[in-house]
N, C-alpha and C positions, 0 to 999 in steps of 0.2 A: 387435610389438615396432616395428620397420619403417615401419608404417602410423601407432603412435600419434607416433612422433617426427616424420613429415610432417607429419601433423596441428596438432599442437603446433607448428612454426614455423611454418606457412601462418597459426595463430594469432597469434603474434606480429608478422608481416609484417602484417599486418592491420590490426593493433591499433597497428602503427608507421607506415602509411599514414593511418590516419583521424588520427592526432596531427598527420603533417605538414601532410593536407589542411587540418585546422583552423587551424596557423598560418599557412598561406599567406592562406585568406579572414577571417581576424581583421583586427580593426578596431584599429588603436592608440589606447591609452589615452590621454584628452586632457586632462592636470591632473594628477589625483588621481588613485590605483590604484583599480579596484575591486573590490568583493568580491563571491563568489557571494550571499554573506549577505545577505535583503531582497532580492534580484533586482537590484543593484548600486547602488542606493538609500545612502546613509551612514546608516549604523545608527546607534540610542539608546540601544543597547544591546549587552551583549556576547549571543553567541552562543549560549552556554550557559545562559544567565540561566536560572533557576526559574522555574517553569511554580505558577500555581495548582493543588492538589489537585482542583477541580472539573474543570478539564482533563480529569483521569486518569478519569473515569467519563463524561463524555464518549464518551471514545475507548475504550473498553468497549461502551458503545452503540455505536459506528460499528461495531466488529468485530463486534457478534452482528449487524446489519442486514447487512451484507456477508457475511458469513460464510454468512446464509440463501440470500443469491442465488448464490454461490459454488458452493452445491448444491442450487438450486431448476435453474440452468438445463441442467444435464448433465440430472437428473432429470427433466426433462418432455422429453426425447429417447427415456429409455427405461422412462417408467411405464405406455405401450400395450400393451408385451409383457411387462414383470415381471407386472402384474397390482395385485390388491389388496394385495400384502407392499409393494410399494414406494409406495402410499399411506398406510398404517400405519405404515410407517416414516417417511414424511414428518414424517406430525402428530405422530410421538413429537420428532423432530428439532423440530419447530415449540414445541412446546410447551413445550421446552427451554427453547428464546429467547422465547419469552413470558416462564416463569418469570424467568429473566436481565432484561426489560425492567422484569418488574412490581417485583423488586429494586430497579432502581436509581430508578424511580419512585417509590417508599418511600422512597429514602435522600435523594431529592431532587436528583436528576440531569437531572430536565428542570425542575426549575424554573432563572431565568436572573436573578430579582431578588436 
């Protein structure tokens, strides 16, 4: 219990220290206050404005390819020691991802016009 409290206190001190360092090294705002939205540029729309529905399918495609890489990198490290079953499992995983990409293609997610 003491170790947990000590670690929690250390975390709080580290966060407070980082905030303090940030306050010391920041550049004072000149003129109007800037926000983190749009990298400090003046906003042209509200930060929580709606996106076109097409971007949701693009997001799903990105996640499909992203998950592929997340699982393929560690797989390359163990495929030699595990053997053929690892290869079969990876091809099954890729088949599911390809089915998702083909579905998105059929729905027009790859059409930009």
